[in-house]
PyMOL Python script that loads the backbone (N, CA, C, O; Angstrom):
from pymol import cmd

cmd.read_pdbstr("""\
ATOM      1  N   MET A   1      -1.862  12.294   8.458  1.00  0.00           N
ATOM      2  CA  MET A   1      -1.968  12.003   7.056  1.00  0.00           C
ATOM      3  C   MET A   1      -2.442  13.277   6.367  1.00  0.00           C
ATOM      4  O   MET A   1      -3.363  13.935   6.850  1.00  0.00           O
ATOM      5  N   THR A   2      -1.828  13.627   5.255  1.00  0.00           N
ATOM      6  CA  THR A   2      -2.331  14.760   4.483  1.00  0.00           C
ATOM      7  C   THR A   2      -3.296  14.258   3.410  1.00  0.00           C
ATOM      8  O   THR A   2      -3.283  13.088   3.028  1.00  0.00           O
ATOM      9  N   THR A   3      -4.122  15.172   2.946  1.00  0.00           N
ATOM     10  CA  THR A   3      -5.148  14.819   1.966  1.00  0.00           C
ATOM     11  C   THR A   3      -4.567  14.139   0.734  1.00  0.00           C
ATOM     12  O   THR A   3      -5.229  13.307   0.114  1.00  0.00           O
ATOM     13  N   GLN A   4      -3.353  14.481   0.381  1.00  0.00           N
ATOM     14  CA  GLN A   4      -2.704  13.911  -0.802  1.00  0.00           C
ATOM     15  C   GLN A   4      -2.483  12.400  -0.686  1.00  0.00           C
ATOM     16  O   GLN A   4      -2.429  11.704  -1.700  1.00  0.00           O
ATOM     17  N   PHE A   5      -2.358  11.896   0.528  1.00  0.00           N
ATOM     18  CA  PHE A   5      -1.970  10.498   0.736  1.00  0.00           C
ATOM     19  C   PHE A   5      -3.065   9.627   1.349  1.00  0.00           C
ATOM     20  O   PHE A   5      -2.797   8.497   1.758  1.00  0.00           O
ATOM     21  N   VAL A   6      -4.280  10.134   1.417  1.00  0.00           N
ATOM     22  CA  VAL A   6      -5.378   9.368   2.009  1.00  0.00           C
ATOM     23  C   VAL A   6      -5.610   8.058   1.260  1.00  0.00           C
ATOM     24  O   VAL A   6      -5.758   7.006   1.882  1.00  0.00           O
ATOM     25  N   SER A   7      -5.641   8.115  -0.048  1.00  0.00           N
ATOM     26  CA  SER A   7      -5.915   6.884  -0.803  1.00  0.00           C
ATOM     27  C   SER A   7      -4.822   5.837  -0.567  1.00  0.00           C
ATOM     28  O   SER A   7      -5.117   4.645  -0.482  1.00  0.00           O
ATOM     29  N   ALA A   8      -3.586   6.266  -0.463  1.00  0.00           N
ATOM     30  CA  ALA A   8      -2.490   5.323  -0.189  1.00  0.00           C
ATOM     31  C   ALA A   8      -2.640   4.719   1.207  1.00  0.00           C
ATOM     32  O   ALA A   8      -2.405   3.525   1.389  1.00  0.00           O
ATOM     33  N   ALA A   9      -3.023   5.517   2.176  1.00  0.00           N
ATOM     34  CA  ALA A   9      -3.216   5.017   3.538  1.00  0.00           C
ATOM     35  C   ALA A   9      -4.385   4.045   3.597  1.00  0.00           C
ATOM     36  O   ALA A   9      -4.312   3.026   4.283  1.00  0.00           O
ATOM     37  N   GLU A  10      -5.458   4.351   2.887  1.00  0.00           N
ATOM     38  CA  GLU A  10      -6.608   3.445   2.851  1.00  0.00           C
ATOM     39  C   GLU A  10      -6.230   2.112   2.200  1.00  0.00           C
ATOM     40  O   GLU A  10      -6.640   1.050   2.667  1.00  0.00           O
ATOM     41  N   LEU A  11      -5.459   2.176   1.137  1.00  0.00           N
ATOM     42  CA  LEU A  11      -5.002   0.960   0.479  1.00  0.00           C
ATOM     43  C   LEU A  11      -4.142   0.121   1.426  1.00  0.00           C
ATOM     44  O   LEU A  11      -4.340  -1.088   1.536  1.00  0.00           O
ATOM     45  N   MET A  12      -3.200   0.752   2.099  1.00  0.00           N
ATOM     46  CA  MET A  12      -2.329   0.033   3.027  1.00  0.00           C
ATOM     47  C   MET A  12      -3.124  -0.596   4.165  1.00  0.00           C
ATOM     48  O   MET A  12      -2.839  -1.721   4.577  1.00  0.00           O
ATOM     49  N   SER A  13      -4.108   0.119   4.667  1.00  0.00           N
ATOM     50  CA  SER A  13      -4.898  -0.445   5.762  1.00  0.00           C
ATOM     51  C   SER A  13      -5.668  -1.673   5.291  1.00  0.00           C
ATOM     52  O   SER A  13      -5.818  -2.637   6.041  1.00  0.00           O
ATOM     53  N   ARG A  14      -6.159  -1.643   4.046  1.00  0.00           N
ATOM     54  CA  ARG A  14      -6.845  -2.824   3.495  1.00  0.00           C
ATOM     55  C   ARG A  14      -5.865  -3.978   3.305  1.00  0.00           C
ATOM     56  O   ARG A  14      -6.170  -5.116   3.662  1.00  0.00           O
ATOM     57  N   VAL A  15      -4.689  -3.691   2.745  1.00  0.00           N
ATOM     58  CA  VAL A  15      -3.674  -4.720   2.510  1.00  0.00           C
ATOM     59  C   VAL A  15      -3.244  -5.370   3.820  1.00  0.00           C
ATOM     60  O   VAL A  15      -2.969  -6.569   3.862  1.00  0.00           O
ATOM     61  N   LEU A  16      -3.187  -4.586   4.876  1.00  0.00           N
ATOM     62  CA  LEU A  16      -2.754  -5.094   6.173  1.00  0.00           C
ATOM     63  C   LEU A  16      -3.898  -5.707   6.985  1.00  0.00           C
ATOM     64  O   LEU A  16      -3.723  -6.065   8.150  1.00  0.00           O
ATOM     65  N   GLY A  17      -5.072  -5.823   6.352  1.00  0.00           N
ATOM     66  CA  GLY A  17      -6.187  -6.488   7.007  1.00  0.00           C
ATOM     67  C   GLY A  17      -6.992  -5.638   7.968  1.00  0.00           C
ATOM     68  O   GLY A  17      -7.750  -6.164   8.783  1.00  0.00           O
ATOM     69  N   MET A  18      -6.833  -4.324   7.878  1.00  0.00           N
ATOM     70  CA  MET A  18      -7.577  -3.417   8.752  1.00  0.00           C
ATOM     71  C   MET A  18      -8.252  -2.343   7.899  1.00  0.00           C
ATOM     72  O   MET A  18      -7.884  -1.170   7.964  1.00  0.00           O
ATOM     73  N   PRO A  19      -9.245  -2.751   7.097  1.00  0.00           N
ATOM     74  CA  PRO A  19      -9.818  -1.840   6.102  1.00  0.00           C
ATOM     75  C   PRO A  19     -10.501  -0.599   6.677  1.00  0.00           C
ATOM     76  O   PRO A  19     -10.638   0.405   5.978  1.00  0.00           O
ATOM     77  N   ASP A  20     -10.924  -0.650   7.915  1.00  0.00           N
ATOM     78  CA  ASP A  20     -11.607   0.499   8.514  1.00  0.00           C
ATOM     79  C   ASP A  20     -10.727   1.246   9.508  1.00  0.00           C
ATOM     80  O   ASP A  20     -11.228   1.967  10.370  1.00  0.00           O
ATOM     81  N   TYR A  21      -9.405   1.070   9.382  1.00  0.00           N
ATOM     82  CA  TYR A  21      -8.487   1.719  10.320  1.00  0.00           C
ATOM     83  C   TYR A  21      -8.639   3.239  10.232  1.00  0.00           C
ATOM     84  O   TYR A  21      -8.479   3.813   9.155  1.00  0.00           O
ATOM     85  N   PRO A  22      -8.939   3.883  11.334  1.00  0.00           N
ATOM     86  CA  PRO A  22      -9.144   5.337  11.300  1.00  0.00           C
ATOM     87  C   PRO A  22      -7.830   6.109  11.410  1.00  0.00           C
ATOM     88  O   PRO A  22      -6.890   5.662  12.068  1.00  0.00           O
ATOM     89  N   PHE A  23      -7.775   7.248  10.773  1.00  0.00           N
ATOM     90  CA  PHE A  23      -6.627   8.141  10.907  1.00  0.00           C
ATOM     91  C   PHE A  23      -7.091   9.567  10.683  1.00  0.00           C
ATOM     92  O   PHE A  23      -8.132   9.808  10.072  1.00  0.00           O
ATOM     93  N   VAL A  24      -6.315  10.498  11.180  1.00  0.00           N
ATOM     94  CA  VAL A  24      -6.677  11.909  11.014  1.00  0.00           C
ATOM     95  C   VAL A  24      -6.095  12.433   9.708  1.00  0.00           C
ATOM     96  O   VAL A  24      -5.085  11.931   9.215  1.00  0.00           O
ATOM     97  N   VAL A  25      -6.745  13.446   9.161  1.00  0.00           N
ATOM     98  CA  VAL A  25      -6.338  14.000   7.876  1.00  0.00           C
ATOM     99  C   VAL A  25      -6.250  15.516   7.970  1.00  0.00           C
ATOM    100  O   VAL A  25      -7.138  16.174   8.512  1.00  0.00           O
ATOM    101  N   ILE A  26      -5.162  16.058   7.433  1.00  0.00           N
ATOM    102  CA  ILE A  26      -5.000  17.511   7.345  1.00  0.00           C
ATOM    103  C   ILE A  26      -4.734  17.882   5.890  1.00  0.00           C
ATOM    104  O   ILE A  26      -4.448  17.027   5.052  1.00  0.00           O
ATOM    105  N   ASP A  27      -4.836  19.180   5.614  1.00  0.00           N
ATOM    106  CA  ASP A  27      -4.604  19.665   4.258  1.00  0.00           C
ATOM    107  C   ASP A  27      -3.170  19.427   3.802  1.00  0.00           C
ATOM    108  O   ASP A  27      -2.245  19.328   4.608  1.00  0.00           O
ATOM    109  N   HIS A  28      -3.021  19.342   2.515  1.00  0.00           N
ATOM    110  CA  HIS A  28      -1.716  19.165   1.877  1.00  0.00           C
ATOM    111  C   HIS A  28      -1.468  20.402   1.029  1.00  0.00           C
ATOM    112  O   HIS A  28      -2.412  20.916   0.428  1.00  0.00           O
ATOM    113  N   PRO A  29      -0.267  20.893   0.956  1.00  0.00           N
ATOM    114  CA  PRO A  29       0.975  20.402   1.549  1.00  0.00           C
ATOM    115  C   PRO A  29       1.232  21.016   2.920  1.00  0.00           C
ATOM    116  O   PRO A  29       0.641  22.032   3.287  1.00  0.00           O
ATOM    117  N   VAL A  30       2.104  20.391   3.649  1.00  0.00           N
ATOM    118  CA  VAL A  30       2.508  20.892   4.955  1.00  0.00           C
ATOM    119  C   VAL A  30       3.791  21.707   4.837  1.00  0.00           C
ATOM    120  O   VAL A  30       3.970  22.695   5.549  1.00  0.00           O
ATOM    121  N   SER A  31       4.671  21.300   3.953  1.00  0.00           N
ATOM    122  CA  SER A  31       6.004  21.916   3.870  1.00  0.00           C
ATOM    123  C   SER A  31       5.976  23.393   3.516  1.00  0.00           C
ATOM    124  O   SER A  31       6.880  24.130   3.908  1.00  0.00           O
ATOM    125  N   SER A  32       4.973  23.841   2.794  1.00  0.00           N
ATOM    126  CA  SER A  32       4.922  25.256   2.410  1.00  0.00           C
ATOM    127  C   SER A  32       3.931  26.055   3.250  1.00  0.00           C
ATOM    128  O   SER A  32       3.676  27.223   2.959  1.00  0.00           O
ATOM    129  N   ALA A  33       3.378  25.443   4.278  1.00  0.00           N
ATOM    130  CA  ALA A  33       2.401  26.130   5.126  1.00  0.00           C
ATOM    131  C   ALA A  33       3.099  27.123   6.050  1.00  0.00           C
ATOM    132  O   ALA A  33       4.228  26.904   6.488  1.00  0.00           O
ATOM    133  N   SER A  34       2.409  28.203   6.329  1.00  0.00           N
ATOM    134  CA  SER A  34       2.934  29.200   7.266  1.00  0.00           C
ATOM    135  C   SER A  34       2.777  28.686   8.693  1.00  0.00           C
ATOM    136  O   SER A  34       2.099  27.687   8.932  1.00  0.00           O
ATOM    137  N   ASP A  35       3.403  29.373   9.628  1.00  0.00           N
ATOM    138  CA  ASP A  35       3.273  28.980  11.026  1.00  0.00           C
ATOM    139  C   ASP A  35       1.806  29.009  11.462  1.00  0.00           C
ATOM    140  O   ASP A  35       1.355  28.117  12.180  1.00  0.00           O
ATOM    141  N   ALA A  36       1.072  30.020  11.035  1.00  0.00           N
ATOM    142  CA  ALA A  36      -0.340  30.130  11.396  1.00  0.00           C
ATOM    143  C   ALA A  36      -1.144  28.976  10.799  1.00  0.00           C
ATOM    144  O   ALA A  36      -2.023  28.425  11.461  1.00  0.00           O
ATOM    145  N   GLN A  37      -0.850  28.613   9.566  1.00  0.00           N
ATOM    146  CA  GLN A  37      -1.538  27.488   8.930  1.00  0.00           C
ATOM    147  C   GLN A  37      -1.208  26.174   9.631  1.00  0.00           C
ATOM    148  O   GLN A  37      -2.085  25.334   9.832  1.00  0.00           O
ATOM    149  N   LEU A  38       0.056  25.999  10.002  1.00  0.00           N
ATOM    150  CA  LEU A  38       0.467  24.788  10.718  1.00  0.00           C
ATOM    151  C   LEU A  38      -0.217  24.694  12.077  1.00  0.00           C
ATOM    152  O   LEU A  38      -0.616  23.612  12.509  1.00  0.00           O
ATOM    153  N   GLU A  39      -0.347  25.826  12.741  1.00  0.00           N
ATOM    154  CA  GLU A  39      -1.027  25.838  14.036  1.00  0.00           C
ATOM    155  C   GLU A  39      -2.495  25.432  13.867  1.00  0.00           C
ATOM    156  O   GLU A  39      -3.029  24.659  14.662  1.00  0.00           O
ATOM    157  N   LYS A  40      -3.131  25.956  12.834  1.00  0.00           N
ATOM    158  CA  LYS A  40      -4.525  25.594  12.560  1.00  0.00           C
ATOM    159  C   LYS A  40      -4.630  24.098  12.254  1.00  0.00           C
ATOM    160  O   LYS A  40      -5.533  23.424  12.749  1.00  0.00           O
ATOM    161  N   MET A  41      -3.711  23.581  11.442  1.00  0.00           N
ATOM    162  CA  MET A  41      -3.698  22.152  11.120  1.00  0.00           C
ATOM    163  C   MET A  41      -3.516  21.310  12.375  1.00  0.00           C
ATOM    164  O   MET A  41      -4.154  20.269  12.528  1.00  0.00           O
ATOM    165  N   ALA A  42      -2.650  21.759  13.265  1.00  0.00           N
ATOM    166  CA  ALA A  42      -2.398  21.025  14.504  1.00  0.00           C
ATOM    167  C   ALA A  42      -3.672  20.950  15.349  1.00  0.00           C
ATOM    168  O   ALA A  42      -3.976  19.906  15.925  1.00  0.00           O
ATOM    169  N   HIS A  43      -4.408  22.047  15.420  1.00  0.00           N
ATOM    170  CA  HIS A  43      -5.650  22.053  16.188  1.00  0.00           C
ATOM    171  C   HIS A  43      -6.690  21.125  15.566  1.00  0.00           C
ATOM    172  O   HIS A  43      -7.395  20.411  16.280  1.00  0.00           O
ATOM    173  N   VAL A  44      -6.786  21.134  14.242  1.00  0.00           N
ATOM    174  CA  VAL A  44      -7.712  20.236  13.541  1.00  0.00           C
ATOM    175  C   VAL A  44      -7.331  18.789  13.824  1.00  0.00           C
ATOM    176  O   VAL A  44      -8.192  17.960  14.121  1.00  0.00           O
ATOM    177  N   THR A  45      -6.044  18.489  13.731  1.00  0.00           N
ATOM    178  CA  THR A  45      -5.553  17.140  13.970  1.00  0.00           C
ATOM    179  C   THR A  45      -5.830  16.689  15.400  1.00  0.00           C
ATOM    180  O   THR A  45      -6.230  15.547  15.627  1.00  0.00           O
ATOM    181  N   MET A  46      -5.620  17.573  16.352  1.00  0.00           N
ATOM    182  CA  MET A  46      -5.880  17.215  17.748  1.00  0.00           C
ATOM    183  C   MET A  46      -7.365  16.929  17.966  1.00  0.00           C
ATOM    184  O   MET A  46      -7.708  15.981  18.673  1.00  0.00           O
ATOM    185  N   ARG A  47      -8.243  17.723  17.380  1.00  0.00           N
ATOM    186  CA  ARG A  47      -9.683  17.481  17.531  1.00  0.00           C
ATOM    187  C   ARG A  47     -10.071  16.145  16.896  1.00  0.00           C
ATOM    188  O   ARG A  47     -10.837  15.373  17.474  1.00  0.00           O
ATOM    189  N   GLN A  48      -9.541  15.883  15.711  1.00  0.00           N
ATOM    190  CA  GLN A  48      -9.846  14.607  15.036  1.00  0.00           C
ATOM    191  C   GLN A  48      -9.311  13.429  15.851  1.00  0.00           C
ATOM    192  O   GLN A  48     -10.002  12.425  16.027  1.00  0.00           O
ATOM    193  N   GLY A  49      -8.093  13.554  16.341  1.00  0.00           N
ATOM    194  CA  GLY A  49      -7.489  12.486  17.142  1.00  0.00           C
ATOM    195  C   GLY A  49      -8.260  12.229  18.421  1.00  0.00           C
ATOM    196  O   GLY A  49      -8.472  11.079  18.804  1.00  0.00           O
ATOM    197  N   LEU A  50      -8.674  13.281  19.075  1.00  0.00           N
ATOM    198  CA  LEU A  50      -9.457  13.137  20.297  1.00  0.00           C
ATOM    199  C   LEU A  50     -10.779  12.440  19.993  1.00  0.00           C
ATOM    200  O   LEU A  50     -11.218  11.581  20.758  1.00  0.00           O
ATOM    201  N   GLU A  51     -11.401  12.798  18.908  1.00  0.00           N
ATOM    202  CA  GLU A  51     -12.651  12.151  18.482  1.00  0.00           C
ATOM    203  C   GLU A  51     -12.429  10.642  18.289  1.00  0.00           C
ATOM    204  O   GLU A  51     -13.237   9.824  18.728  1.00  0.00           O
ATOM    205  N   LEU A  52     -11.332  10.296  17.631  1.00  0.00           N
ATOM    206  CA  LEU A  52     -11.032   8.871  17.419  1.00  0.00           C
ATOM    207  C   LEU A  52     -10.777   8.139  18.734  1.00  0.00           C
ATOM    208  O   LEU A  52     -11.244   7.016  18.925  1.00  0.00           O
ATOM    209  N   LEU A  53     -10.043   8.771  19.630  1.00  0.00           N
ATOM    210  CA  LEU A  53      -9.706   8.124  20.888  1.00  0.00           C
ATOM    211  C   LEU A  53     -10.910   7.965  21.803  1.00  0.00           C
ATOM    212  O   LEU A  53     -11.053   6.943  22.474  1.00  0.00           O
ATOM    213  N   VAL A  54     -11.774   8.968  21.832  1.00  0.00           N
ATOM    214  CA  VAL A  54     -12.912   8.955  22.741  1.00  0.00           C
ATOM    215  C   VAL A  54     -14.085   8.166  22.193  1.00  0.00           C
ATOM    216  O   VAL A  54     -14.714   7.386  22.909  1.00  0.00           O
ATOM    217  N   TYR A  55     -14.380   8.380  20.892  1.00  0.00           N
ATOM    218  CA  TYR A  55     -15.581   7.794  20.312  1.00  0.00           C
ATOM    219  C   TYR A  55     -15.290   6.679  19.318  1.00  0.00           C
ATOM    220  O   TYR A  55     -16.194   5.965  18.883  1.00  0.00           O
ATOM    221  N   GLY A  56     -14.002   6.538  18.963  1.00  0.00           N
ATOM    222  CA  GLY A  56     -13.497   5.483  18.104  1.00  0.00           C
ATOM    223  C   GLY A  56     -14.299   5.132  16.953  1.00  0.00           C
ATOM    224  O   GLY A  56     -13.924   4.244  16.186  1.00  0.00           O
TER     225      GLY A  56
END
""", "prot")
cmd.dss("prot")
cmd.show_as("cartoon", "prot")
cmd.util.cbc("prot")
cmd.orient("prot")
């Protein structure tokens, strides 16, 4: 999820009955990011995802 769409994702999770559903967030936009920026975003996302999976 990019920062631009967090509020929409939070709304959908509430509508679907899972108001505390966790998800990872990276900076927006992705489409204009350089390869180096995308690599950094990927590392941030992996750390956040691992945190969710391990510590939930």
